[in-house]
C-alpha positions, 0 to 999 in steps of 0.5 A, spaced: 421 950 327 423 944 322 425 938 324 432 937 326 436 931 323 439 925 327 443 920 326 440 916 331 434 913 334 431 915 339 429 907 342 436 906 344 437 911 347 430 910 352 433 903 352 440 905 355 436 908 361 432 903 362 438 898 362 441 902 368 434 902 372 429 907 370 423 904 371 420 910 366 422 915 361 420 921 359 419 922 352 423 930 353 429 925 358 430 921 351 430 927 347 435 931 350 439 924 353 440 922 344 441 930 343 446 931 348 451 924 347 450 926 339 454 932 341 458 929 344 459 924 339 460 929 334 465 933 338 469 926 339 469 924 332 471 931 330 477 931 334 479 924 332 479 926 325 484 932 328 488 928 330 489 923 324 490 929 319 495 932 324 499 925 323 498 926 315 492 920 315 486 921 312 483 914 316 481 915 323 485 910 327 482 907 334 488 911 338 485 918 335 478 915 337 482 913 344 486 920 345 480 924 343 476 920 348 481 921 354 481 929 352 473 930 351 471 925 356 477 923 361 480 917 364 476 912 368 
């Protein structure tokens, strides 16, 4: 199996886990966290692009991202 291309480095994800109080973090946990967060980011970006396209724009704007976040992640 070939190496999977990632957009983001592992270190920031390990840092996030440590910032919320994890004393130690396994490599598998960091890898899985990164994979899932990249999948989520791609879903948000794709939906935001669809919203921009639907509005007749090529430019993805903040409102597109915010709406996609609400739809995919939900409101706080």
